[in-house]
N, C-alpha and C positions, 0 to 999 in steps of 0.2 A: 508078516506080523502076526502075534498070536491074537487069540480072541479076546483076551483079558486086556491086552494092549490097545487093540480097537476099541473096546468099553470105554478105557480110561480116556482115550481120545475123544470119543464121541461125548463123554461127560463134562470134557474140558470145552468142546465146541457149544454143548447147552448152556453151560455157565456164561460164556461168552455173548450168548444170544439173550439170557436173562438180564447179565449186566448193560446190554444196550437197549432192552426194553424199559427198564426204567425212566430214560430220557426221552426215547421215540414215544412211548404212550403218553407221556406227560404232557407232551406238545398238543396231543389230541384232547385231552381232559382238561377241564371240563368245559374249554371253549368253544369246541367244535362238538363233540358228542359227549354227552354225560357218561358217566362209568357204567352204569347197568347196561344202558343201550351198547355200549362199546363190547362190553361182555357177551351180549345177545349175537351181535355181527360176527364176534369171534367164534361164539358155538356153532351159529349156523356154518359158516364158513369152513370150520374144521370138519364137522360132521357129513359135509358133502365131501371132504377130500378123503375122509376115513373110508367113508362108504365105496368110494371109488377104488380103494386098494382092494374091494372084495374080490375083483377080477383078477389080481395078481396073487392074492394070498392062499393058503390051503383051504380044502373044503372042509371045516371042522363043524360041527355041532355043539353047542353049549349045554352043558346039563341044567334041567331046571333048578336044582339045589344050588347052581353057582350064581344066579341071578341076584338074590341077596346081596352078595357080595359085589357083584357089579355095581348096584344099585348105591351100596355104600361107597365104593372107589368113586362113582360119579358125584356124591354127595359132597365127598370131602376133597376129590381131586381136580372137581370142575366148578361145583356150584359154590360151596362155602370158600373155597380156595379161590376162585377169580373175582368172585363179586366182593369179598373183603379186601383182596389185594388192590383192584382197581378204584373201588372207594376210597381206599385208605391213602393211595398214590395220588390221588386227586386234590388231597388235604395237605399232605407232607412233600417232602424234597426228596428227589432221587437218592442222594447219599443217605439220608437217614433211612429211608425205606430198605434200602440195600443191605446197610448195617443189621438192623433188624432181622432180616432175611437168615442171618448167619444163625440164628439161635433154633432153627429147624433141625440142626443135626442132634442139639442138645435135647429136644423133644422126642426124636427118634430113640434116643438112649433111654430115656425115661419109659417110653411105651414099649420098648424092648424088653426092659426089666420087668414091666407089669403084664404084659401080654405073651413073651417069648420066654420068661422067668429067668432072663440074663441078670449075673450077679454085677453089681455094680461096686467099686472099690471106693475109699475113702476119698481118694484123690479126684474120682469121677464125680462124686457128690458136691467136693469143694469146687470143681471147675463149673458145675452147673448153677451153684448159687454164685459164682463170681459173674458168669454170662447172664444171668438172669438179672443181676445187679445193672450191668450195662444197659440191659434192655431197658429195665425200669427207669433209670435216669434218662433214656433217649425219651420214652414215652412222657415221664412227669414233666420235663422240661422243655418238651416238645414246641410250647409256646413261645420259646425264647430262641427257636431253630429258623433261621432263613426268613422268607418273608411269608410262609404259609399262614393261612386264617385260622386254620384248626389243625396243627400239627400234632398235637396231643392225641386226638382222636384218631388222626390219620395215622400215627405210628401203633398206636392200639390194634387198628384193624390189619395192619400189615402183619402185626405178632400173631393175629388170629391167623390170617393166611398162612404163615409160617409153620403154625401148629396144625393146620387142615392138612396141608402139603406131606407133614411127618406121618400123619395117621395113612394117608394116600399111600406112601410108600411101602407102609408095612402091609396094608390090606391088597396092593395089588401083587405082592411078591409071589403069593400061590396062585394068582392067576395066570401070571407070566411062567410058571414053573409048569403049568398043565396045559396051557394052548399058546398057540402063535399070537402074537401081538395084534395082528391084522384082525384077528377072529373077534377078539372082544374089544379093541378099543374103540370100535364105532358104536358099539352099544353104550358105552361109558358116556360118549358125546351125546348120543341120542336121548338117554335119560336125563343129562346136564340140561339138554334144551329144552326138555319138558319143564324140568324144576326151574329153568333162568326164566323163562318167559313170563310167568305172571309178575315177576319184580321188575323187567325190563322193558315191557311193551308200551308202556307210556312214554319212556323217556326216549325210546325208538322212534315212536309217532312223532316226537318234538324235533327231530335232526333236520336241519336245514340242509339238505344236500347241495343244493345250488350254491351255497356261501361257502363251500368248503373249498380251500385252494388245492391244489395239484398236489404239493408237497406232503398234504396232512393225507390225503388219499394213498400215497406210497408208504407214509408210516402205518395207516390201518391195515395195508396189504403187508406189510413187515409182521404186524403181530399176528394176523392170522395164518399167514404161511410159515413164518420161523418160530416166534415164540409158542404158538400152539401146535400146529401140525407137526411140523420137525422135530422141535423140542421133546413134546411127549413121545414121538415115535422113537427117538434116538434114546430116550430115557429108559423106555420099555427094553428096548434091544441091549441096553448096557445091563438091565438088571439080571438079564440071564446069566451075565458072567459075575456079577457083583452082588454083596448084599446091601440091603437098605441102607444100613450104617454108613457102607463104603461109599454109596452113591450120595448120600446127602454131604459129605465132606466137600463136595465140590461146590456146594454153596458158599463156602468160604471165599471162593474166586470171585463171587457175583460183587461185593463191595469194591473189589479192588479195579473190575473191569467198569462197574458203573461209575466209580469215582474220576477213573481217568477219563471215561466218555463225557461224564456230564461237566466235569471242569474245563474241559478240552473246548468244549462247544458253548462254555459261559452259561451253562444252565444251572449251577449249583456252585457254592464255595464251601470250604471247610472252615469250621470254627473250634473252639475250646470243647464244647460239650459233645460234638460228633467225636472227636479225636479222643477224649476220655472215655466215652461210652464204647467208642470202637477198640479201645486198648482193651478194655474189661471184657468186652465179649470174646476176642480172640485168644485172650489168656484163657477164659472158661473153656472155650471148645479145643485148645491145645492140649488142657489138662484132659477133657473128655475122650480125645481121640488116643491119648497115650494108655491103649488096653493090649495088653499081649495078645489075649483071645483074637481081637480085631485084625492084628498083625498077623496071625497064623491063619486067618480066614478072611482072605481077601482085605 
């Protein structure tokens, strides 16, 4: 199997992990652990795991001029990304959150045009407008979706999460082309721990560990080991072979996986608002991905 095929397979596996995460993390929050406290647990666990990889990776030193980029990757890929996602997910439903995540590739395309000076055709602009219309419907009419108490705010926070993840993909690309993933990912999470701590410490101290059921501990373990450690690591490995725009396309699979898992576990249900929003978003991202340059370059 070629390196590119392995990268594509890895990206698909990451989409499956993220799709499951919508429902698994939702079971934990906010009943047993508040969102920010959950992020602190996630970042602490991942930091320990990533630093343990130091013994197995190459012995590289990071140039001082690259630390600002690492800090930026930490802010967008860990702090803003994870805090907004878990807070948003605690307010909205798994399917709504997963549908909004599909807008990340659109944001990647916009940022690529601005930062990388890539040309955007009329078809791409039309796709962006259609996709963002679908997202806006889901955010504005979130109060009518499911039994969530503040779904509108939750959907907006998930959109912030998708946007920050898009920025992260672009920022981290230059790091992965210069260093081995084991060299800098531990620093991304170390800075993430520093930045997250002030937001999460009060919620963390409020956790009643003795009242958490065993199955919820398994859910927490899944989020730390799979959603954080493995997913981030596999994504970085895949980025060695794939462009950010290509890697972001696999987010399209998340609503499919999330919907199947959530409905099969009776954690969520479909309705007309979700279906219309999803249809508009998928039409938008389909138009965005129809790019000859992208097809030629991964």
